[in-house]
Phi, psi and omega in degrees: 000317182291328179295321180295314183293320180292326179289320179294319178297318178302314179297317177297319182294316182300318180294315182298316181295323182293316175298318176301316179297318178299316180297318177294324178292320178297318181295319181295321178294321179295320178292322180293321180293322178288326183289322185300313181296329178295327183284340181279349182284349177092000181286144177285141176276175181298316181289326179290322174299318182292320184276356179294132182293146179272161182276000000 
């Protein structure tokens, strides 16, 4: 009986982790899509501003 329960639990966990991974990948793609147009505007990023030589 415990093997059946533990197997069911493992299957539920596996499915939940798979769905979580899909959701995180979709979020990452969404963030990347939003990030790309901002970089094309020519504005300096924080690191580029920091590394710019001073006069």
